[in-house]
C-alpha positions, 0 to 999 in steps of 0.5 A, a space after each residue: 294925410 288926407 282921409 278921402 285919398 287911399 294911402 291909409 292916412 289918419 284923419 286926426 293924430 294918433 289915428 291908425 291906418 286904415 283896416 284895409 291897409 293891413 295884409 294881417 285883416 281877414 278878408 271880408 266874408 261872402 255876403 251870402 253868408 253875414 253874421 248879423 242880418 237886418 231885413 226890412 227892418 223897422 222902427 216906430 215910436 207912436 206920438 204923443 197926444 195925438 202927433 205924429 209917430 216917428 219912424 226912427 227906422 223905416 226900412 233898413 237891410 244890412 248885413 255885418 260879416 263875420 271878422 268885418 267892420 262895418 261904419 253906420 254913419 248919418 248926423 244926429 237924430 237920422 235913427 243910426 242909434 235906434 237901429 244899432 239898439 234894434 239889432 242888438 234885441 235892446 228895441 223891438 223891432 215894428 216890423 222886419 227881421 234880425 238874423 244872426 249866425 243864420 238864426 232869426 232872433 226872438 225877444 224872450 227873455 231868456 233867448 235875448 240874455 243867451 243872445 247878449 253873450 255873443 253879441 255886446 254894447 259898447 257906449 260912448 259914455 265910459 263914466 256914464 257906463 260905468 258903476 262909480 261905486 264898482 271896482 274895475 274888476 266888479 265892473 268887468 265881472 258884472 257880465 261873467 256873474 249875471 250870465 252864471 260863468 262856470 270858470 275861474 272869474 279872476 282869470 276871465 276878467 284879468 284876461 279881458 282887461 289884458 285884451 284890452 291894453 289894461 298891463 298888468 290887469 291886476 294893477 287895476 282890479 281895484 281901481 274905481 273909475 274916478 282914478 282912472 283916465 277917460 282913455 282907461 274908463 273907455 278900456 275898461 268898457 270894453 273889456 266888460 263886453 269882452 269878457 263874455 268872448 263876444 262874436 259882435 261889438 256894437 260900439 257908439 260913438 266909442 271915441 266921441 268923449 275922448 281926446 283926439 290923443 287917445 282916441 287913435 288908440 282905442 280905434 288900434 284897439 279895435 281893429 287888433 281885436 278884430 285880427 286876433 279874435 276874429 271880431 266882427 263891429 258895428 261902429 256907429 259914427 257921426 265921423 267920416 274920418 273915423 270910418 275912413 281909420 277903421 272900416 270895411 265898408 261904410 253904411 250912411 244913414 239918413 232919416 231912417 233910412 241907408 242912402 249910400 253904401 260900399 267899401 269904405 274906399 269907394 264911398 269915401 273918395 268917390 261919394 255918390 249921394 249928395 248927403 254923403 257929398 256933403 258930410 264928406 265936405 265939412 271935413 278939415 281935409 276936404 277941397 273946397 267950400 263945405 256943403 251947408 244943408 238948407 231946409 228943416 232938420 230930419 224929423 222922423 215923425 214927418 218924412 217928405 214925399 220922395 226922395 227924403 233928402 229931396 228938401 234939403 238936398 244942394 244938387 237940386 236947389 243948384 237945378 243940376 238935378 232938374 231933368 229928376 227933380 219931380 221924381 225926387 219930390 214925389 217917387 219913393 226910392 227902394 230900400 238899398 240891398 244888406 249886403 253892401 255891394 255899392 248902391 245909392 239911393 237917389 234918383 239923380 245918380 240912379 238916371 246917370 249922373 256922374 260924380 267924379 268930385 271927392 265932394 
């Protein structure tokens, strides 16, 4: 099956059908009532020994609705992990605001502790996320103990493991991480996030370290949790094929900015930004030759003037965008709106170019 066609096919063995293909999936929320919202978010890291500051996140608007899965896509170094951690309060923003359920995020220790009961992080490497000296029971119960859970701890741990697909849960209570498969360890990490009954999870490359045969199972689990619990998710990934299989909306990030956003169908079946087209071109199912990006890799300490992608843009290099070349090199593009309406930060596209190719 081709992840670039709207038939709900999987891009890799065992992957589930697209989220939007299920009639049981809840409808996307109104953009006016996001669960999580970032406005003008910037995260800057000071340079060492006189080096310029790194603008890892350089003005981002992003909304996530209740019961919605948003995929944040981009190559390594684009700022997507820093953005995700800033949304969770793990990296305080240099400027801009984050709101959750309509309330601005406060960065006091007490407020962040309360927030992290409602918004949980799932990391890429389950082996690194789990203490090898802790049993599965202790790993899942850790959040309950930190937050002083007043109820039946054993029942809560068992329910979380069961929801994560580890059944019967009692079978796993006394096992250690080294006794589990990679997929089982990732399920334990997910159970540790679920045990606090959050409204949002942020999954940073949640299947990147797993075998292809296990990835589909974890993606199917995330979809089931969305359908059963109304759970929202931000899935951080470099894999547009994964985005096709799981997301309702896609935000493509390059050098600290969102450069294209929209529904997963609109972005992946009709990519507009040259960067999105380049990312899609390297998927095995794509037609034609892969787009090889030229120029230097992104450097958040040396963001170019104008469109920040222009030095590597295959459309500009080919001469197709000659009519807007001066603007590409010298005129900054506006920050895209956070609601996820179809939008592209590209002078060439905004000047009226039509992109009908799948690449």
